[in-house]
C-alpha positions in Angstrom: 21.7 1.2 -6.6 19.1 -0.2 -4.2 20.5 -2.1 -1.2 19.1 -5.6 -0.7 18.3 -6.5 2.9 17.3 -9.9 4.1 15.4 -10.4 7.3 14.8 -13.7 8.9 11.9 -14.4 11.3 11.5 -17.7 13.2 8.1 -19.4 13.6 8.2 -18.3 17.2 8.6 -14.7 16.0 5.7 -15.0 13.6 3.5 -16.6 16.3 4.3 -13.9 18.7 3.6 -11.2 16.2 0.3 -12.8 15.2 -0.8 -12.7 18.9 0.4 -9.2 19.6 -0.8 -7.6 16.4 -4.4 -8.9 16.9 -4.6 -9.7 13.2 -7.2 -12.4 13.8 -9.6 -9.8 15.1 -8.7 -6.9 12.9 -9.3 -8.5 9.4 -11.8 -11.2 8.3 -9.7 -12.6 5.5 -7.2 -15.5 5.8 -3.5 -14.8 5.6 -0.3 -16.6 5.0 2.8 -16.8 7.1 4.5 -14.8 4.4 2.0 -12.0 4.9 2.9 -12.0 8.7 6.6 -11.9 7.9 6.1 -9.1 5.4 4.2 -7.1 8.0 7.1 -7.4 10.4 9.6 -6.6 7.6 7.7 -3.5 6.5 7.8 -2.2 10.0 11.5 -3.0 10.5 12.6 -1.5 7.1 10.0 1.2 6.3 8.5 2.0 9.7 5.0 1.1 8.5 2.9 -0.3 11.3 0.7 -3.3 10.7 -2.4 -1.4 11.9 -2.0 1.0 8.9 -2.3 -2.0 6.6 -5.1 -3.6 8.7 -7.2 -0.4 8.5 -7.1 -0.5 4.7 -8.0 -4.2 4.6 -10.7 -3.8 7.2 -12.3 -0.9 5.2 -12.0 -3.0 2.0 -13.8 -5.9 3.6 -16.6 -3.6 4.7 -16.9 -2.0 1.3 -15.4 1.3 2.5 -12.4 3.4 1.5 -11.6 6.0 4.2 -8.0 6.3 3.1 -9.1 7.2 -0.5 -6.7 4.6 -2.0 -7.0 3.3 -5.5 -9.6 0.4 -5.7 -8.4 -3.2 -5.6 -7.2 -4.4 -9.0 -6.7 -7.8 -10.6 -3.4 -8.4 -12.3 -4.0 -8.9 -16.0 -0.5 -10.1 -17.0 1.7 -13.0 -16.2 3.3 -13.9 -13.8 0.7 -12.5 -11.3 -2.3 -12.8 -13.5 -5.4 -13.9 -11.5 -4.1 -12.4 -8.3 -5.4 -9.1 -6.9 -3.7 -6.1 -5.2 -4.9 -3.3 -3.1 -2.9 -0.2 -2.2 -2.4 0.7 1.4 -1.6 4.2 2.5 0.8 5.4 5.2 2.0 9.0 5.9 5.4 7.7 4.5 3.8 8.1 1.0 2.8 11.8 1.4 5.7 13.0 -0.8 5.0 10.4 -3.5 1.3 11.3 -3.7 2.1 15.0 -3.8 4.7 14.5 -6.5 2.4 12.4 -8.7 -0.5 14.9 -8.3 1.6 18.1 -8.9 3.6 16.7 -11.8 6.4 18.5 -13.4 5.2 22.1 -13.0 2.4 21.9 -10.4 4.4 23.5 -7.6 5.8 26.2 -9.8 2.2 27.0 -11.0 0.9 27.2 -7.4 3.7 29.4 -6.3 3.2 31.8 -9.3 -0.5 31.9 -8.8 -0.3 32.6 -5.1 2.4 35.3 -5.5 0.6 37.0 -8.4 -2.9 37.0 -6.9 -2.1 37.6 -3.2 0.4 40.5 -3.3 -1.1 42.1 -0.2 -0.4 39.1 2.0 2.7 38.9 4.1 5.4 36.4 3.1 4.4 34.1 6.0 0.7 34.1 4.8 1.8 33.4 1.2 4.0 30.6 2.4 1.1 29.1 4.4 -1.2 29.3 1.4 1.4 27.7 -0.9 1.9 24.8 1.5 -1.8 24.4 2.0 -2.5 24.3 -1.8 0.5 22.1 -2.6 0.2 19.6 0.2 -3.1 19.7 2.1 -5.4 20.4 -0.9 -3.5 18.1 -3.2 -3.8 15.2 -0.7 -7.4 15.9 0.0 -8.2 16.0 -3.7 -6.4 12.6 -4.3 -8.2 11.1 -1.3 -11.7 12.3 -2.5 -10.9 10.9 -6.0 -9.7 7.6 -4.6 -6.2 8.1 -6.1 -4.1 7.8 -3.0 -1.3 5.3 -3.5 1.2 3.5 -1.4 2.5 -0.1 -1.6 0.5 -3.3 -2.3 -1.2 -6.1 -0.4 -1.2 -9.1 -2.9 -4.2 -11.3 -2.3 -6.6 -13.7 -4.0 -10.2 -14.6 -3.6 -11.5 -18.1 -3.2 -15.0 -19.3 -2.4 -16.0 -15.8 -1.3 -13.1 -15.2 1.0 -10.0 -13.0 0.8 -6.6 -14.7 1.2 -3.8 -12.2 1.9 -0.6 -13.6 0.5 2.2 -10.9 0.8 3.1 -7.3 0.7 5.0 -5.8 -2.3 6.4 -2.5 -3.4 5.6 -1.1 -6.8 9.2 -1.6 -8.0 9.4 -5.2 -6.8 9.9 -7.6 -9.7 6.7 -9.5 -10.5 8.6 -12.7 -11.0 10.1 -12.4 -7.5 6.7 -11.8 -6.0 5.4 -14.9 -7.8 8.3 -17.0 -6.6 7.8 -15.8 -3.0 4.1 -16.8 -3.2 4.8 -20.2 -4.7 7.5 -20.9 -2.2 5.7 -19.7 0.9 1.9 -19.9 0.2 1.1 -22.9 -2.0 1.4 -25.4 0.9 -0.9 -23.4 3.1 -3.4 -22.5 0.3 -3.2 -25.4 -2.3 -6.1 -23.9 -4.4 -3.5 -21.3 -5.6 -2.3 -23.8 -8.1 -5.6 -23.4 -9.9 -5.5 -19.6 -9.7 -1.9 -18.9 -10.7 -1.4 -19.0 -14.4 1.3 -21.4 -15.7 4.5 -19.7 -16.6 
């Protein structure tokens, strides 16, 4: 069972973080107070620094993808229909990316192949080759193919500008994400009423 943790940040905390993080200079898009709070929360709970997320957004805004993450996608189903999400990557997601790429038997197949075709190698050399193929090569392949995954930045586009609304994890309930956006972003970005589909 997943533990629910609630963090509270004051307006003063958010203002201080906004100044210290340099967000105004690191990304071009607009952002909500909820986005700032989520950046702070992801650091506190998951040890993901805001710069890791800013790099993804900065690259996206420049039409680049150095992290090799999946391309931004628009949500097609309610309750998030009309909004977009982009994956951000952090070393925290190495295991998840390797697991996805290798699937059920990938590691077993790599081990069998290395042991069967490299019998003259020492055990240490075989172990290094197995780890290189299983981790380094797997991650490089996913990066090149633009398949790296992590968690999400939820955003919208309006009049040619990106508006970063919040962060979310893959397993967060879409209705909860929608409720958070309605509660914390509508006042700041009233045009969201026209973008969010009625429930």
